PDB file with SEQRES, HELIX, SHEET and CRYST1 records, atoms N, CA, C and O in Angstrom:
SEQRES   1 A   79  MET THR ARG GLN SER ILE SER PHE THR ASP PRO ASN ASP          
SEQRES   2 A   79  GLU TRP LEU LYS SER GLN VAL GLU SER LYS GLU TYR SER          
SEQRES   3 A   79  SER LYS SER GLU LEU ILE ASN ASP LEU VAL ARG GLN ALA          
SEQRES   4 A   79  ARG LYS GLN GLN CYS GLN ILE ASP TRP LEU LYS SER LYS          
SEQRES   5 A   79  LEU GLU LEU ALA GLU LYS SER GLY PHE THR ASN ASP SER          
SEQRES   6 A   79  LYS GLU GLN ILE LEU LEU LYS SER LYS ALA ILE LEU ASP          
SEQRES   7 A   79  GLU                                                          
HELIX    1 AA1 ASP A   10  GLU A   21  1                                  12    
HELIX    2 AA2 LYS A   28  LYS A   58  1                                  31    
HELIX    3 AA3 LYS A   66  ASP A   78  1                                  13    
CRYST1    1.000    1.000    1.000  90.00  90.00  90.00 P 1           1          
ATOM      1  N   MET A   1     -30.120 -15.188  -0.118  1.00  0.00           N  
ATOM      2  CA  MET A   1     -29.015 -14.334   0.262  1.00  0.00           C  
ATOM      3  C   MET A   1     -29.119 -13.039  -0.533  1.00  0.00           C  
ATOM      4  O   MET A   1     -29.403 -13.063  -1.731  1.00  0.00           O  
ATOM      5  N   THR A   2     -28.896 -11.944   0.110  1.00  0.00           N  
ATOM      6  CA  THR A   2     -28.978 -10.644  -0.528  1.00  0.00           C  
ATOM      7  C   THR A   2     -27.712 -10.342  -1.303  1.00  0.00           C  
ATOM      8  O   THR A   2     -26.606 -10.572  -0.813  1.00  0.00           O  
ATOM      9  N   ARG A   3     -27.872  -9.832  -2.501  1.00  0.00           N  
ATOM     10  CA  ARG A   3     -26.723  -9.412  -3.309  1.00  0.00           C  
ATOM     11  C   ARG A   3     -26.489  -7.929  -3.084  1.00  0.00           C  
ATOM     12  O   ARG A   3     -27.432  -7.142  -2.999  1.00  0.00           O  
ATOM     13  N   GLN A   4     -25.226  -7.560  -2.991  1.00  0.00           N  
ATOM     14  CA  GLN A   4     -24.835  -6.163  -2.784  1.00  0.00           C  
ATOM     15  C   GLN A   4     -23.732  -5.810  -3.787  1.00  0.00           C  
ATOM     16  O   GLN A   4     -22.988  -6.676  -4.249  1.00  0.00           O  
ATOM     17  N   SER A   5     -23.652  -4.578  -4.095  1.00  0.00           N  
ATOM     18  CA  SER A   5     -22.563  -4.075  -4.917  1.00  0.00           C  
ATOM     19  C   SER A   5     -21.804  -3.075  -4.051  1.00  0.00           C  
ATOM     20  O   SER A   5     -22.355  -2.065  -3.612  1.00  0.00           O  
ATOM     21  N   ILE A   6     -20.533  -3.376  -3.815  1.00  0.00           N  
ATOM     22  CA  ILE A   6     -19.729  -2.483  -2.974  1.00  0.00           C  
ATOM     23  C   ILE A   6     -18.419  -2.169  -3.695  1.00  0.00           C  
ATOM     24  O   ILE A   6     -17.974  -2.921  -4.561  1.00  0.00           O  
ATOM     25  N   SER A   7     -17.825  -1.069  -3.329  1.00  0.00           N  
ATOM     26  CA  SER A   7     -16.547  -0.639  -3.922  1.00  0.00           C  
ATOM     27  C   SER A   7     -15.463  -0.718  -2.854  1.00  0.00           C  
ATOM     28  O   SER A   7     -15.712  -0.481  -1.672  1.00  0.00           O  
ATOM     29  N   PHE A   8     -14.253  -1.057  -3.299  1.00  0.00           N  
ATOM     30  CA  PHE A   8     -13.101  -1.132  -2.417  1.00  0.00           C  
ATOM     31  C   PHE A   8     -11.989  -0.241  -2.922  1.00  0.00           C  
ATOM     32  O   PHE A   8     -11.864  -0.008  -4.125  1.00  0.00           O  
ATOM     33  N   THR A   9     -11.193   0.251  -2.012  1.00  0.00           N  
ATOM     34  CA  THR A   9      -9.976   0.946  -2.425  1.00  0.00           C  
ATOM     35  C   THR A   9      -9.057  -0.072  -3.067  1.00  0.00           C  
ATOM     36  O   THR A   9      -9.205  -1.272  -2.839  1.00  0.00           O  
ATOM     37  N   ASP A  10      -8.115   0.389  -3.863  1.00  0.00           N  
ATOM     38  CA  ASP A  10      -7.200  -0.536  -4.534  1.00  0.00           C  
ATOM     39  C   ASP A  10      -6.442  -1.438  -3.564  1.00  0.00           C  
ATOM     40  O   ASP A  10      -6.372  -2.647  -3.785  1.00  0.00           O  
ATOM     41  N   PRO A  11      -5.866  -0.870  -2.480  1.00  0.00           N  
ATOM     42  CA  PRO A  11      -5.146  -1.757  -1.543  1.00  0.00           C  
ATOM     43  C   PRO A  11      -6.055  -2.829  -0.919  1.00  0.00           C  
ATOM     44  O   PRO A  11      -5.639  -3.976  -0.754  1.00  0.00           O  
ATOM     45  N   ASN A  12      -7.278  -2.458  -0.579  1.00  0.00           N  
ATOM     46  CA  ASN A  12      -8.198  -3.444  -0.004  1.00  0.00           C  
ATOM     47  C   ASN A  12      -8.599  -4.494  -1.027  1.00  0.00           C  
ATOM     48  O   ASN A  12      -8.705  -5.674  -0.693  1.00  0.00           O  
ATOM     49  N   ASP A  13      -8.821  -4.085  -2.257  1.00  0.00           N  
ATOM     50  CA  ASP A  13      -9.182  -5.031  -3.302  1.00  0.00           C  
ATOM     51  C   ASP A  13      -8.024  -5.999  -3.559  1.00  0.00           C  
ATOM     52  O   ASP A  13      -8.241  -7.198  -3.736  1.00  0.00           O  
ATOM     53  N   GLU A  14      -6.816  -5.485  -3.580  1.00  0.00           N  
ATOM     54  CA  GLU A  14      -5.643  -6.353  -3.783  1.00  0.00           C  
ATOM     55  C   GLU A  14      -5.518  -7.362  -2.656  1.00  0.00           C  
ATOM     56  O   GLU A  14      -5.201  -8.528  -2.894  1.00  0.00           O  
ATOM     57  N   TRP A  15      -5.766  -6.916  -1.424  1.00  0.00           N  
ATOM     58  CA  TRP A  15      -5.682  -7.836  -0.285  1.00  0.00           C  
ATOM     59  C   TRP A  15      -6.745  -8.912  -0.394  1.00  0.00           C  
ATOM     60  O   TRP A  15      -6.472 -10.088  -0.150  1.00  0.00           O  
ATOM     61  N   LEU A  16      -7.962  -8.515  -0.762  1.00  0.00           N  
ATOM     62  CA  LEU A  16      -9.044  -9.491  -0.933  1.00  0.00           C  
ATOM     63  C   LEU A  16      -8.670 -10.523  -1.999  1.00  0.00           C  
ATOM     64  O   LEU A  16      -8.842 -11.726  -1.802  1.00  0.00           O  
ATOM     65  N   LYS A  17      -8.160 -10.038  -3.123  1.00  0.00           N  
ATOM     66  CA  LYS A  17      -7.758 -10.937  -4.202  1.00  0.00           C  
ATOM     67  C   LYS A  17      -6.673 -11.908  -3.734  1.00  0.00           C  
ATOM     68  O   LYS A  17      -6.705 -13.093  -4.068  1.00  0.00           O  
ATOM     69  N   SER A  18      -5.730 -11.404  -2.973  1.00  0.00           N  
ATOM     70  CA  SER A  18      -4.631 -12.263  -2.509  1.00  0.00           C  
ATOM     71  C   SER A  18      -5.140 -13.370  -1.583  1.00  0.00           C  
ATOM     72  O   SER A  18      -4.629 -14.490  -1.606  1.00  0.00           O  
ATOM     73  N   GLN A  19      -6.143 -13.051  -0.773  1.00  0.00           N  
ATOM     74  CA  GLN A  19      -6.719 -14.061   0.120  1.00  0.00           C  
ATOM     75  C   GLN A  19      -7.411 -15.160  -0.678  1.00  0.00           C  
ATOM     76  O   GLN A  19      -7.322 -16.338  -0.330  1.00  0.00           O  
ATOM     77  N   VAL A  20      -8.090 -14.778  -1.732  1.00  0.00           N  
ATOM     78  CA  VAL A  20      -8.777 -15.758  -2.582  1.00  0.00           C  
ATOM     79  C   VAL A  20      -7.752 -16.555  -3.375  1.00  0.00           C  
ATOM     80  O   VAL A  20      -7.877 -17.774  -3.493  1.00  0.00           O  
ATOM     81  N   GLU A  21      -6.744 -15.888  -3.918  1.00  0.00           N  
ATOM     82  CA  GLU A  21      -5.709 -16.564  -4.704  1.00  0.00           C  
ATOM     83  C   GLU A  21      -4.911 -17.549  -3.860  1.00  0.00           C  
ATOM     84  O   GLU A  21      -4.425 -18.554  -4.378  1.00  0.00           O  
ATOM     85  N   SER A  22      -4.770 -17.275  -2.577  1.00  0.00           N  
ATOM     86  CA  SER A  22      -4.015 -18.172  -1.684  1.00  0.00           C  
ATOM     87  C   SER A  22      -4.855 -19.369  -1.247  1.00  0.00           C  
ATOM     88  O   SER A  22      -4.400 -20.218  -0.480  1.00  0.00           O  
ATOM     89  N   LYS A  23      -6.084 -19.419  -1.748  1.00  0.00           N  
ATOM     90  CA  LYS A  23      -7.016 -20.523  -1.439  1.00  0.00           C  
ATOM     91  C   LYS A  23      -7.498 -20.492   0.011  1.00  0.00           C  
ATOM     92  O   LYS A  23      -8.070 -21.462   0.506  1.00  0.00           O  
ATOM     93  N   GLU A  24      -7.259 -19.364   0.684  1.00  0.00           N  
ATOM     94  CA  GLU A  24      -7.768 -19.202   2.042  1.00  0.00           C  
ATOM     95  C   GLU A  24      -9.294 -19.127   2.022  1.00  0.00           C  
ATOM     96  O   GLU A  24      -9.969 -19.625   2.924  1.00  0.00           O  
ATOM     97  N   TYR A  25      -9.818 -18.496   0.978  1.00  0.00           N  
ATOM     98  CA  TYR A  25     -11.258 -18.374   0.762  1.00  0.00           C  
ATOM     99  C   TYR A  25     -11.536 -18.683  -0.704  1.00  0.00           C  
ATOM    100  O   TYR A  25     -10.680 -18.489  -1.567  1.00  0.00           O  
ATOM    101  N   SER A  26     -12.735 -19.161  -0.967  1.00  0.00           N  
ATOM    102  CA  SER A  26     -13.074 -19.510  -2.349  1.00  0.00           C  
ATOM    103  C   SER A  26     -13.564 -18.321  -3.157  1.00  0.00           C  
ATOM    104  O   SER A  26     -13.585 -18.375  -4.387  1.00  0.00           O  
ATOM    105  N   SER A  27     -13.964 -17.230  -2.473  1.00  0.00           N  
ATOM    106  CA  SER A  27     -14.438 -16.039  -3.162  1.00  0.00           C  
ATOM    107  C   SER A  27     -14.328 -14.835  -2.254  1.00  0.00           C  
ATOM    108  O   SER A  27     -14.167 -14.962  -1.040  1.00  0.00           O  
ATOM    109  N   LYS A  28     -14.417 -13.664  -2.862  1.00  0.00           N  
ATOM    110  CA  LYS A  28     -14.437 -12.437  -2.069  1.00  0.00           C  
ATOM    111  C   LYS A  28     -15.661 -12.410  -1.169  1.00  0.00           C  
ATOM    112  O   LYS A  28     -15.594 -11.955  -0.027  1.00  0.00           O  
ATOM    113  N   SER A  29     -16.785 -12.903  -1.692  1.00  0.00           N  
ATOM    114  CA  SER A  29     -18.029 -12.911  -0.894  1.00  0.00           C  
ATOM    115  C   SER A  29     -17.860 -13.719   0.381  1.00  0.00           C  
ATOM    116  O   SER A  29     -18.282 -13.296   1.457  1.00  0.00           O  
ATOM    117  N   GLU A  30     -17.232 -14.895   0.251  1.00  0.00           N  
ATOM    118  CA  GLU A  30     -17.010 -15.729   1.439  1.00  0.00           C  
ATOM    119  C   GLU A  30     -16.134 -14.995   2.452  1.00  0.00           C  
ATOM    120  O   GLU A  30     -16.393 -15.015   3.655  1.00  0.00           O  
ATOM    121  N   LEU A  31     -15.099 -14.352   1.936  1.00  0.00           N  
ATOM    122  CA  LEU A  31     -14.188 -13.598   2.807  1.00  0.00           C  
ATOM    123  C   LEU A  31     -14.895 -12.434   3.492  1.00  0.00           C  
ATOM    124  O   LEU A  31     -14.728 -12.234   4.695  1.00  0.00           O  
ATOM    125  N   ILE A  32     -15.678 -11.670   2.747  1.00  0.00           N  
ATOM    126  CA  ILE A  32     -16.402 -10.530   3.322  1.00  0.00           C  
ATOM    127  C   ILE A  32     -17.380 -11.018   4.387  1.00  0.00           C  
ATOM    128  O   ILE A  32     -17.481 -10.421   5.458  1.00  0.00           O  
ATOM    129  N   ASN A  33     -18.095 -12.093   4.097  1.00  0.00           N  
ATOM    130  CA  ASN A  33     -19.034 -12.639   5.088  1.00  0.00           C  
ATOM    131  C   ASN A  33     -18.302 -13.079   6.354  1.00  0.00           C  
ATOM    132  O   ASN A  33     -18.800 -12.869   7.460  1.00  0.00           O  
ATOM    133  N   ASP A  34     -17.128 -13.684   6.203  1.00  0.00           N  
ATOM    134  CA  ASP A  34     -16.347 -14.083   7.366  1.00  0.00           C  
ATOM    135  C   ASP A  34     -15.895 -12.871   8.167  1.00  0.00           C  
ATOM    136  O   ASP A  34     -15.942 -12.881   9.397  1.00  0.00           O  
ATOM    137  N   LEU A  35     -15.460 -11.833   7.472  1.00  0.00           N  
ATOM    138  CA  LEU A  35     -15.036 -10.604   8.168  1.00  0.00           C  
ATOM    139  C   LEU A  35     -16.195  -9.972   8.918  1.00  0.00           C  
ATOM    140  O   LEU A  35     -16.017  -9.487  10.035  1.00  0.00           O  
ATOM    141  N   VAL A  36     -17.379  -9.969   8.319  1.00  0.00           N  
ATOM    142  CA  VAL A  36     -18.549  -9.406   8.990  1.00  0.00           C  
ATOM    143  C   VAL A  36     -18.906 -10.246  10.216  1.00  0.00           C  
ATOM    144  O   VAL A  36     -19.234  -9.693  11.266  1.00  0.00           O  
ATOM    145  N   ARG A  37     -18.848 -11.588  10.095  1.00  0.00           N  
ATOM    146  CA  ARG A  37     -19.121 -12.450  11.255  1.00  0.00           C  
ATOM    147  C   ARG A  37     -18.143 -12.159  12.380  1.00  0.00           C  
ATOM    148  O   ARG A  37     -18.536 -12.063  13.542  1.00  0.00           O  
ATOM    149  N   GLN A  38     -16.872 -12.021  12.035  1.00  0.00           N  
ATOM    150  CA  GLN A  38     -15.858 -11.716  13.052  1.00  0.00           C  
ATOM    151  C   GLN A  38     -16.133 -10.371  13.718  1.00  0.00           C  
ATOM    152  O   GLN A  38     -16.011 -10.241  14.936  1.00  0.00           O  
ATOM    153  N   ALA A  39     -16.499  -9.380  12.925  1.00  0.00           N  
ATOM    154  CA  ALA A  39     -16.784  -8.046  13.472  1.00  0.00           C  
ATOM    155  C   ALA A  39     -18.000  -8.094  14.389  1.00  0.00           C  
ATOM    156  O   ALA A  39     -18.012  -7.458  15.443  1.00  0.00           O  
ATOM    157  N   ARG A  40     -19.029  -8.854  13.988  1.00  0.00           N  
ATOM    158  CA  ARG A  40     -20.213  -8.984  14.832  1.00  0.00           C  
ATOM    159  C   ARG A  40     -19.880  -9.676  16.154  1.00  0.00           C  
ATOM    160  O   ARG A  40     -20.348  -9.263  17.215  1.00  0.00           O  
ATOM    161  N   LYS A  41     -19.076 -10.718  16.081  1.00  0.00           N  
ATOM    162  CA  LYS A  41     -18.671 -11.433  17.309  1.00  0.00           C  
ATOM    163  C   LYS A  41     -17.867 -10.496  18.208  1.00  0.00           C  
ATOM    164  O   LYS A  41     -18.078 -10.446  19.420  1.00  0.00           O  
ATOM    165  N   GLN A  42     -16.951  -9.761  17.601  1.00  0.00           N  
ATOM    166  CA  GLN A  42     -16.132  -8.813  18.372  1.00  0.00           C  
ATOM    167  C   GLN A  42     -17.026  -7.753  19.016  1.00  0.00           C  
ATOM    168  O   GLN A  42     -16.800  -7.381  20.168  1.00  0.00           O  
ATOM    169  N   GLN A  43     -18.030  -7.264  18.300  1.00  0.00           N  
ATOM    170  CA  GLN A  43     -18.915  -6.247  18.845  1.00  0.00           C  
ATOM    171  C   GLN A  43     -19.708  -6.805  20.028  1.00  0.00           C  
ATOM    172  O   GLN A  43     -19.942  -6.096  21.008  1.00  0.00           O  
ATOM    173  N   CYS A  44     -20.124  -8.079  19.940  1.00  0.00           N  
ATOM    174  CA  CYS A  44     -20.816  -8.703  21.076  1.00  0.00           C  
ATOM    175  C   CYS A  44     -19.907  -8.758  22.304  1.00  0.00           C  
ATOM    176  O   CYS A  44     -20.348  -8.506  23.425  1.00  0.00           O  
ATOM    177  N   GLN A  45     -18.638  -9.087  22.080  1.00  0.00           N  
ATOM    178  CA  GLN A  45     -17.688  -9.144  23.190  1.00  0.00           C  
ATOM    179  C   GLN A  45     -17.462  -7.756  23.780  1.00  0.00           C  
ATOM    180  O   GLN A  45     -17.378  -7.603  24.998  1.00  0.00           O  
ATOM    181  N   ILE A  46     -17.365  -6.761  22.930  1.00  0.00           N  
ATOM    182  CA  ILE A  46     -17.180  -5.375  23.402  1.00  0.00           C  
ATOM    183  C   ILE A  46     -18.404  -4.927  24.184  1.00  0.00           C  
ATOM    184  O   ILE A  46     -18.275  -4.308  25.240  1.00  0.00           O  
ATOM    185  N   ASP A  47     -19.598  -5.236  23.669  1.00  0.00           N  
ATOM    186  CA  ASP A  47     -20.835  -4.856  24.375  1.00  0.00           C  
ATOM    187  C   ASP A  47     -20.915  -5.541  25.741  1.00  0.00           C  
ATOM    188  O   ASP A  47     -21.320  -4.920  26.725  1.00  0.00           O  
ATOM    189  N   TRP A  48     -20.529  -6.822  25.803  1.00  0.00           N  
ATOM    190  CA  TRP A  48     -20.549  -7.548  27.079  1.00  0.00           C  
ATOM    191  C   TRP A  48     -19.587  -6.902  28.070  1.00  0.00           C  
ATOM    192  O   TRP A  48     -19.940  -6.654  29.223  1.00  0.00           O  
ATOM    193  N   LEU A  49     -18.369  -6.632  27.606  1.00  0.00           N  
ATOM    194  CA  LEU A  49     -17.372  -6.019  28.477  1.00  0.00           C  
ATOM    195  C   LEU A  49     -17.806  -4.640  28.931  1.00  0.00           C  
ATOM    196  O   LEU A  49     -17.628  -4.277  30.093  1.00  0.00           O  
ATOM    197  N   LYS A  50     -18.379  -3.866  28.010  1.00  0.00           N  
ATOM    198  CA  LYS A  50     -18.858  -2.532  28.353  1.00  0.00           C  
ATOM    199  C   LYS A  50     -19.949  -2.598  29.429  1.00  0.00           C  
ATOM    200  O   LYS A  50     -19.964  -1.788  30.356  1.00  0.00           O  
ATOM    201  N   SER A  51     -20.848  -3.554  29.300  1.00  0.00           N  
ATOM    202  CA  SER A  51     -21.910  -3.678  30.310  1.00  0.00           C  
ATOM    203  C   SER A  51     -21.332  -4.051  31.667  1.00  0.00           C  
ATOM    204  O   SER A  51     -21.793  -3.557  32.697  1.00  0.00           O  
ATOM    205  N   LYS A  52     -20.324  -4.921  31.675  1.00  0.00           N  
ATOM    206  CA  LYS A  52     -19.687  -5.309  32.942  1.00  0.00           C  
ATOM    207  C   LYS A  52     -18.964  -4.116  33.568  1.00  0.00           C  
ATOM    208  O   LYS A  52     -19.017  -3.923  34.783  1.00  0.00           O  
ATOM    209  N   LEU A  53     -18.291  -3.316  32.741  1.00  0.00           N  
ATOM    210  CA  LEU A  53     -17.585  -2.143  33.260  1.00  0.00           C  
ATOM    211  C   LEU A  53     -18.569  -1.108  33.810  1.00  0.00           C  
ATOM    212  O   LEU A  53     -18.325  -0.505  34.855  1.00  0.00           O  
ATOM    213  N   GLU A  54     -19.682  -0.910  33.098  1.00  0.00           N  
ATOM    214  CA  GLU A  54     -20.691   0.039  33.582  1.00  0.00           C  
ATOM    215  C   GLU A  54     -21.283  -0.424  34.900  1.00  0.00           C  
ATOM    216  O   GLU A  54     -21.500   0.385  35.803  1.00  0.00           O  
ATOM    217  N   LEU A  55     -21.545  -1.716  35.018  1.00  0.00           N  
ATOM    218  CA  LEU A  55     -22.073  -2.273  36.266  1.00  0.00           C  
ATOM    219  C   LEU A  55     -21.065  -2.100  37.396  1.00  0.00           C  
ATOM    220  O   LEU A  55     -21.436  -1.760  38.519  1.00  0.00           O  
ATOM    221  N   ALA A  56     -19.791  -2.335  37.095  1.00  0.00           N  
ATOM    222  CA  ALA A  56     -18.753  -2.172  38.118  1.00  0.00           C  
ATOM    223  C   ALA A  56     -18.628  -0.717  38.548  1.00  0.00           C  
ATOM    224  O   ALA A  56     -18.458  -0.432  39.733  1.00  0.00           O  
ATOM    225  N   GLU A  57     -18.710   0.195  37.602  1.00  0.00           N  
ATOM    226  CA  GLU A  57     -18.628   1.620  37.955  1.00  0.00           C  
ATOM    227  C   GLU A  57     -19.784   2.041  38.851  1.00  0.00           C  
ATOM    228  O   GLU A  57     -19.606   2.850  39.761  1.00  0.00           O  
ATOM    229  N   LYS A  58     -20.966   1.494  38.595  1.00  0.00           N  
ATOM    230  CA  LYS A  58     -22.146   1.842  39.386  1.00  0.00           C  
ATOM    231  C   LYS A  58     -22.082   1.251  40.788  1.00  0.00           C  
ATOM    232  O   LYS A  58     -22.735   1.756  41.701  1.00  0.00           O  
ATOM    233  N   SER A  59     -21.301   0.187  40.969  1.00  0.00           N  
ATOM    234  CA  SER A  59     -21.236  -0.456  42.281  1.00  0.00           C  
ATOM    235  C   SER A  59     -20.353   0.300  43.258  1.00  0.00           C  
ATOM    236  O   SER A  59     -20.341  -0.001  44.451  1.00  0.00           O  
ATOM    237  N   GLY A  60     -19.619   1.273  42.760  1.00  0.00           N  
ATOM    238  CA  GLY A  60     -18.798   2.100  43.639  1.00  0.00           C  
ATOM    239  C   GLY A  60     -17.367   1.643  43.714  1.00  0.00           C  
ATOM    240  O   GLY A  60     -16.940   0.733  43.003  1.00  0.00           O  
ATOM    241  N   PHE A  61     -16.634   2.295  44.595  1.00  0.00           N  
ATOM    242  CA  PHE A  61     -15.212   2.036  44.751  1.00  0.00           C  
ATOM    243  C   PHE A  61     -14.966   1.272  46.047  1.00  0.00           C  
ATOM    244  O   PHE A  61     -15.851   1.168  46.897  1.00  0.00           O  
ATOM    245  N   THR A  62     -13.775   0.749  46.186  1.00  0.00           N  
ATOM    246  CA  THR A  62     -13.415  -0.022  47.357  1.00  0.00           C  
ATOM    247  C   THR A  62     -12.102   0.498  47.939  1.00  0.00           C  
ATOM    248  O   THR A  62     -11.282   1.105  47.250  1.00  0.00           O  
ATOM    249  N   ASN A  63     -11.942   0.239  49.209  1.00  0.00           N  
ATOM    250  CA  ASN A  63     -10.678   0.556  49.872  1.00  0.00           C  
ATOM    251  C   ASN A  63      -9.862  -0.708  50.078  1.00  0.00           C  
ATOM    252  O   ASN A  63      -8.806  -0.676  50.711  1.00  0.00           O  
ATOM    253  N   ASP A  64     -10.360  -1.844  49.535  1.00  0.00           N  
ATOM    254  CA  ASP A  64      -9.634  -3.118  49.673  1.00  0.00           C  
ATOM    255  C   ASP A  64      -8.295  -3.047  48.949  1.00  0.00           C  
ATOM    256  O   ASP A  64      -8.132  -2.320  47.969  1.00  0.00           O  
ATOM    257  N   SER A  65      -7.355  -3.815  49.455  1.00  0.00           N  
ATOM    258  CA  SER A  65      -6.054  -3.908  48.805  1.00  0.00           C  
ATOM    259  C   SER A  65      -6.164  -4.808  47.577  1.00  0.00           C  
ATOM    260  O   SER A  65      -7.164  -5.503  47.400  1.00  0.00           O  
ATOM    261  N   LYS A  66      -5.138  -4.794  46.733  1.00  0.00           N  
ATOM    262  CA  LYS A  66      -5.125  -5.682  45.551  1.00  0.00           C  
ATOM    263  C   LYS A  66      -5.265  -7.135  45.983  1.00  0.00           C  
ATOM    264  O   LYS A  66      -5.962  -7.922  45.343  1.00  0.00           O  
ATOM    265  N   GLU A  67      -4.592  -7.481  47.078  1.00  0.00           N  
ATOM    266  CA  GLU A  67      -4.629  -8.857  47.567  1.00  0.00           C  
ATOM    267  C   GLU A  67      -6.035  -9.250  48.023  1.00  0.00           C  
ATOM    268  O   GLU A  67      -6.499 -10.358  47.754  1.00  0.00           O  
ATOM    269  N   GLN A  68      -6.700  -8.334  48.710  1.00  0.00           N  
ATOM    270  CA  GLN A  68      -8.066  -8.602  49.171  1.00  0.00           C  
ATOM    271  C   GLN A  68      -9.027  -8.754  47.983  1.00  0.00           C  
ATOM    272  O   GLN A  68      -9.892  -9.630  47.983  1.00  0.00           O  
ATOM    273  N   ILE A  69      -8.868  -7.911  46.995  1.00  0.00           N  
ATOM    274  CA  ILE A  69      -9.715  -7.998  45.798  1.00  0.00           C  
ATOM    275  C   ILE A  69      -9.487  -9.325  45.093  1.00  0.00           C  
ATOM    276  O   ILE A  69     -10.443  -9.968  44.659  1.00  0.00           O  
ATOM    277  N   LEU A  70      -8.235  -9.739  44.976  1.00  0.00           N  
ATOM    278  CA  LEU A  70      -7.909 -10.998  44.333  1.00  0.00           C  
ATOM    279  C   LEU A  70      -8.531 -12.173  45.085  1.00  0.00           C  
ATOM    280  O   LEU A  70      -9.099 -13.078  44.474  1.00  0.00           O  
ATOM    281  N   LEU A  71      -8.419 -12.155  46.416  1.00  0.00           N  
ATOM    282  CA  LEU A  71      -8.998 -13.234  47.214  1.00  0.00           C  
ATOM    283  C   LEU A  71     -10.507 -13.302  47.056  1.00  0.00           C  
ATOM    284  O   LEU A  71     -11.068 -14.389  46.918  1.00  0.00           O  
ATOM    285  N   LYS A  72     -11.167 -12.154  47.075  1.00  0.00           N  
ATOM    286  CA  LYS A  72     -12.623 -12.123  46.884  1.00  0.00           C  
ATOM    287  C   LYS A  72     -13.009 -12.643  45.502  1.00  0.00           C  
ATOM    288  O   LYS A  72     -13.977 -13.389  45.361  1.00  0.00           O  
ATOM    289  N   SER A  73     -12.240 -12.240  44.479  1.00  0.00           N  
ATOM    290  CA  SER A  73     -12.530 -12.687  43.117  1.00  0.00           C  
ATOM    291  C   SER A  73     -12.393 -14.204  42.997  1.00  0.00           C  
ATOM    292  O   SER A  73     -13.233 -14.862  42.384  1.00  0.00           O  
ATOM    293  N   LYS A  74     -11.333 -14.752  43.584  1.00  0.00           N  
ATOM    294  CA  LYS A  74     -11.127 -16.191  43.539  1.00  0.00           C  
ATOM    295  C   LYS A  74     -12.251 -16.921  44.293  1.00  0.00           C  
ATOM    296  O   LYS A  74     -12.699 -17.986  43.868  1.00  0.00           O  
ATOM    297  N   ALA A  75     -12.691 -16.348  45.391  1.00  0.00           N  
ATOM    298  CA  ALA A  75     -13.770 -16.975  46.153  1.00  0.00           C  
ATOM    299  C   ALA A  75     -15.041 -17.011  45.344  1.00  0.00           C  
ATOM    300  O   ALA A  75     -15.772 -18.001  45.388  1.00  0.00           O  
ATOM    301  N   ILE A  76     -15.322 -15.965  44.610  1.00  0.00           N  
ATOM    302  CA  ILE A  76     -16.531 -15.923  43.771  1.00  0.00           C  
ATOM    303  C   ILE A  76     -16.443 -16.979  42.680  1.00  0.00           C  
ATOM    304  O   ILE A  76     -17.426 -17.654  42.376  1.00  0.00           O  
ATOM    305  N   LEU A  77     -15.260 -17.119  42.094  1.00  0.00           N  
ATOM    306  CA  LEU A  77     -15.080 -18.115  41.021  1.00  0.00           C  
ATOM    307  C   LEU A  77     -15.208 -19.544  41.541  1.00  0.00           C  
ATOM    308  O   LEU A  77     -15.621 -20.437  40.802  1.00  0.00           O  
ATOM    309  N   ASP A  78     -14.856 -19.765  42.806  1.00  0.00           N  
ATOM    310  CA  ASP A  78     -14.919 -21.112  43.404  1.00  0.00           C  
ATOM    311  C   ASP A  78     -16.346 -21.503  43.779  1.00  0.00           C  
ATOM    312  O   ASP A  78     -16.616 -22.676  44.038  1.00  0.00           O  
ATOM    313  N   GLU A  79     -17.261 -20.536  43.810  1.00  0.00           N  
ATOM    314  CA  GLU A  79     -18.647 -20.831  44.228  1.00  0.00           C  
ATOM    315  C   GLU A  79     -19.348 -21.689  43.219  1.00  0.00           C  
ATOM    316  O   GLU A  79     -20.515 -22.033  43.407  1.00  0.00           O  
TER     317      GLU A  79                                                      
END                                                                             
């Protein structure tokens, strides 16, 4: 595991300390690693959603009503 030296603002350091003191995490390192994992997971979700939105934009627009779009979406999910 790589060791790093990082600096925190006082409010962030106090929050980190409080999380460790509350026994939520055993160390600041564990907490930071968990936050990074969460951020990476969130970024994957954002990237997935962005790719779906870009694909949808490239497919063009529709004149279907909301009801027609809903029915088509449900039909696709039932396949």
